[in-house]
N, C-alpha and C positions, 0 to 999 in steps of 0.2 A: 644395532639398527633398532629402529621404530618407525612405524607407519601407522598412519589414520587409521580406525577402525571407526566405518560408518557405515548406517542405514542404507541397506539399498530400496530404491524408488519403487515399491512395489504397488499394485492398487491401493489395498489398503493402506497405507502411508500416505499417496498422494489424495487420495478421500479427505483422510484425516487432516491434511493441510489446508485442503480447500472448505471443508466447514471450518475449519478455525479462522481462517482467513477471511472468509465470507462476513462471518459473524463480529469480528474483531474492527473490522471495517464497514459494516454493516449502518453503523450510525450518519456517518459520512454521507456514504452510497445514498441513503434514504431518508435523509436530513428533510429534503426540499417538500416529501409525503409528510412526513411529521409536522412539520411546520403548520402545513393546511390542516391538519387533525386539532395543530394546539391552537389557531385562529379559530376554526370552526368552532368549534366546542365552547374553546373560552371569550370566545368575542374579542382578541388579543389582535391588536394592531402587528404589520411587516414588524416592529421594532421589538415590541413586547415576546414575539413567539422566537424572532430570533435569537432573543437572548436566553431564555429556554432551549433551544437550540442548539446555543453556543458553551453552556454549560452542562448538557451532556458531552460534546465533542473536547472540550478542554477535560473535564472528569476524563476521559478515554486518555487523554492525551500524557496527562499527569500521570495516571497510573502504568500504563506503559512504561513511564521512563522510569520512574521508578522501581519498577518490577524487571528490568530488562535485566540487572545483575543476580536474580531471581530465577529466572529464566534460563540463566546459563548453567544453573547446576539439573543434578538427576530429579526427576518429580514434574515433568509437564505435564503427562496427564490427569495427573490431581489438580494442579494449579490450573490448567484450563478448565477443568469441570468446576472447580471452585467458583472460576469467572462465568461459566456459563449457569451455574444455579443461583447465582446474585445476580448478573443481568435477566433471567427467567422474573426473577422477584421483581424486579425496577419495572419489568413490561408488563408483570400485572397490576403491580399498583399504580403505571400509567394509565391504563384501561380503566380500572376502578375510582381515579383521581376524580373527585367531586370542586377542589379548590386549585388555587392555582401554588399556593405552598406546598402541598401535595405534589404537584404535578412535578413541580422543580425538584424535590426532593428526588422523585423516583425518576427521573429523568439523571440525578446526580449516580443514584446505582447503579444506575442504567450504564451509564460510561465507566463507571468503575469495573464493574464485570464484564464489560468489552474490550476494556484495557488487560485485564489479569486474561482473557484468551489470546487477544492482539499481541502480547506480548511473547506467550507460552507458543503459538502457534507460528509465528514469525522464526524466534529463535532455532525452529526444530529443522527451518530449511537448510542450516547449517550444520546437522547431523547425517543429511543424506550423501550420498556417493555420487551424484551430480549436480553442484548445485545452478549451474544454467537451466538446466532443465525441470530439476524441483521449483526453481523460481518460477519459468514460464509456466509449466503446468498447472501452479498453484494458480498466478495471476487469471491466467486463462478460464480454469474453472472458476472462480471467483467473479469474472465475469459474468458468467451465463448463469449460477446458481442466483448472482443478484440480480438479472433481467427477470428472473421468474418470480422473485421477492417484491421486484416492483411491480409488476402485475397482480401479485396474490395480496399484497396489504392496503391498496386503494379498494379492489375488488370487496373485500370484507369491510370496507369503512362503509362504503354504498350498501352492500347486501343485508348484513348484519348488524348496523350501527356504525355510529362516531365512538373511535376509540378502540374498537374491536381490532385492528389495523396492526396494535400490540401483542395482542393475543396471538397472530398470527408469528409472529416475532418470538413471542414467548415459546409457542408449540416446537419452532425451527431451532430452539436450546434445546428442548428434550429432546429433539430427531436426533442432535450433533451430539449427543452424551454418548452414547454407543460408538459413534463414528470417529470420534478423537481419540479411542486407544489405540489406534495404530500410529500416533505420532511417537516420532524416537525420544522417549524418555530423557534419556542424556546427552551431552553435548559428547560432539566427535571426538575420539579420547587415544592416546597413544599405545599401540601393542607392538610387543617384542617382532622379527622380521629375521629370518633366517641370513646369517652374513651370507653377503654377497648379492643379495635381492634387493639392495636399493644402492648398489656402487656408487660412493662421489657424495652420498646422503649423510646429514649429521643430521642428531636429533634436534640441534634446533633449527634447521631447514624443512624437518617435517610438517613445523606447523605448530602453532600456541596448541597447550593443552589447559591454559590459564587463559581465565576473561579477559579481554583489553578492555578497556576506560576508553571511549569513544573522547575527540577533544572537543570542546565546547563550539570551535569555529565548525566544525563540519558537522556538527548536531545544527547551529542555527542558521546554514547554507542548506539543510535539507529543508528545514522548516520555510527557510524562504522559497526555496524552488516549488515548495507544496502552495503555498502561499498563493504563491504567482499563477500558478495551472488551477489550482480550486478557485481561486479568487475569479479568473477569467470566467472559467466554466460555470459558476454563477451566472452570470451575465451574458452568457452567449446568447441566449435566446434574444435577449435586449439588443444585442449585436444585430442578429439578423433580422431583427419585425425593423428599428430604428433606420438601421446603415444601409444594410441590403435589401429593404425593401419588401421582404418572405413576408408572407401569412403566417400566423401562431401556428396553424397546423403546419406547413410547410418549415419551419424553422424545428418543430417536434420530432418528424418523419427524418428531417437530416441528421439531426442531433441522436438519434436513437439507431438510425445506419452508422452514421460515425463510429458509433460505442460499439457494434457489432465488429464492422469490418476495421475497426482494432486489435481485433485480436489478431491479426496478421500481425502488428508491430509484437505481441509477446511471443511468438513463433518464431519472426527475422533477429532478434535480440541477441540469443544465441549461436544461429546461423555466422550473423553479421560479425559476432566477439569470435569465435573459433574460423573464420575466412581472411579477416583485414585487422585482426588482432583487437584486445577488448580497448585499449584504452582511444585507441583511432574510431572504431565504431560508435564508444560513447561518444564522445566527442561530435562526432557525425550527425547523430539521433537529434543531442542537444540544440544546435544551431538550426537544425531542421524544424526544431520543436518552437526555438522562439521566434524565426522567421514566421511560420505557419501561424503560429500567434498574433503576432502583431498584423499579418495581414488580416484575418481572420475580425479583427476591432477595427480597421480601419479601413476593409473593401466597401467600394456602393457596387459591386457585380456579387450579383448570387451566385453564379456558377464559381467565381474565384472564394467565398464564401462556404460553399460545399466542398470545396478541394481543398482550402484549406483546414475546415472542421474535418474532415477525412484523414488529413496527414496528420494534424497536429494530435488528434487522439492514439494513432499509429505509432507515432513517435515517443509518445508520455507514457504508454506500455512497455515501449522497448527501453525507454531512459530504466523506470522501473525493474526490470527484470535485469538488468546489465549491473545495477547498480545492490540490488539484493546477491546478485550472484558474488559480485566482486566482497560486499561486505562479509557472506560465509566465507570464501575462501582466506580472506586475510583473518579472520577470527573463529575457528571453528567451533569458541564454543557458545557462539548464538546470542553473545549478548549484542554485539555490535548489530546484527540485523536487529534487535529488538529494540536496541537506542534509536537505531532509525526510524523505526515503522513507528515510534513515539514521536520523534520529531514531524515527521512529516502528516501525522495526526494534529499537533500542536497547530502545523502552518494552514493544513486543511480549515481550522475554526477557524481562524485569524483572518485566511482569505478574501473572503466574501465581503468581510467590514473593512479592510484597508483599500479591498479593491473598488467596494462601492463608494467610499469618502474623495478617491480619488480622480473618478466619473465624474463626479458632482460637482467640484471644485474645478478641475484643472481639465476636463472635456476628456472624448475617445480620444483626440488626435496626442497629448501628450501620455495618455495611459497605454497606448500601444508602444509606443518607444519606453515607457519605463517595464512594461510585461517584458516587452525582447529581451533590455539591460539586465532585469535583475534575474532573467533565466540565464542568461550567461554568466552573470556572478556569482551566483550562488553555483553553478557548476564548477567551478575552478576547485574546491575540496574533494566534491565528489570526482574529481578527475583523479586527484593526487590519491585520494584513495586507491581509485581502481591499477594505477601506477602501482601503487604497493602490492595488492593483490595477485597484480601478473607477475612479477617479482617471485613473491611469494610462492604463487603456483608453478612456474620451474622449477623453484627449488626442490617441492614436496616430491617433482618426477623422478624416478629413477634413470640414471643414467644408461645407455644401452649396454651390456654385457660385453667386455672386450675379450677378444680372441686371446688365447694364451699366448706368447711367442713361440714360436717353433726354432728349431734349432736346426 
């Protein structure tokens, strides 16, 4: 018989996962701050600064997808550190850039480096002994550290001069170098077990030891899901001010609080999966996310806007945690997790442009309906993946030992 050999989720492993995921997704999470810097330093309009940012995000997405297979093999720590070095050089280049071509090149380098970090760090989640817990800890820690960076980057720009916020990111790359040492360096593998310890199991049922190639349908669905989510988030402030009649400062507070409260969703994801089943709980979170997103876009009531924002963000994190955990259980090599991360990065880069175009041409009413429908349609392939992962998880669990028959 065989059994999965996995890494225990120790403090060192958790810190490594958080450090890698924070930087890998740092470009997307901090892009509003970067765009402000591009505009201020180079006198770019909204579209020009947005295109520079999109270049970085697309580079991150493409590299993450391209390196997903490599991330499923041993050498994740070396791959992550290579990405940190490349991204750090790009951040320094973005700080020193004096013309637009140099700035674009620096952002492409940043995106390439962050893509390597993101692929390796997310793939490592699959090598832990508890995919649900690892996903929840990684996402929650990433939210907290990102919040600190969101304060540090503009503070550096204001106190030390425009562009120095990128040096903060370069320093974070340097700080993360020793921290990522705790990443599980290879995929979960199959090891022999004593006869009888996994009664009723077969090597095939214990989980794959080779990488799984994700379908384009699944990757496209994840990209669509994140295009909808991040596109709506990019315009959340507009909805609050122009539709719900809130002040800019009030909307900022609401969005900041909703981001912190959303950590509850990261904790509830694994709990709900154990209590109600992985597929049923994920379906519930997705429906709640779709409805709350539509309410946030369409409501004219400030109270409903606040409730919708908090519920939406909590459900979004719960969906993210459960999706990553399901992918990790289905493919212990980590390739599937890394591929889904790349697809989500792709959707993150496309989303604001697509949502902005719909909002300008069709209005908020049509947009709200399309966002809800897009979320539900995009959720079908991930739900099918979750069903398959639940089946694989049950197959891996050893059956209870049967008592020997007595005469």
